[in-house]
Residue, then its C-alpha position, 0 to 999 in steps of 0.5 A: m496384242i497376243r491372244v492366249r488360247t485357253c484349254e477348253l473341254t469339248p463335249m467329248g473330252s468332258k465325257i471321257a473325263k467324267a468316265a475316267i473319274l467314275v472308273t477311278a472312284m469305282m476302283f477306290f471303293a472296290i479296294l476299300a471294300l477289300d481292305i475291310a473284307i480280307p482282314a475280316l476273313v483272316l480273323c474269322i479263319m483264325a477264330l475258327s482254327t482256335w475253336l477247332v483246336s479247343l474242341d475235345l475230340p475223341i481222336a485227340r484224347k490219349q487212351g489209358g495205358e498208351a505211352a506219351 
């Protein structure tokens, strides 16, 4: 009769596996947060630039009599 060995996790192996799963999950959720934060930051900068351009600043106004 041939005996087949099964791969059993030792207590040390299961700790390493749990740590690897934990690190993988942390990386996934960190990237997911960046996936939301970076586009939100870009949209805020775009909105701010649109707001700044639409302001009626005295520097941007032409003086009467100046050529265009």
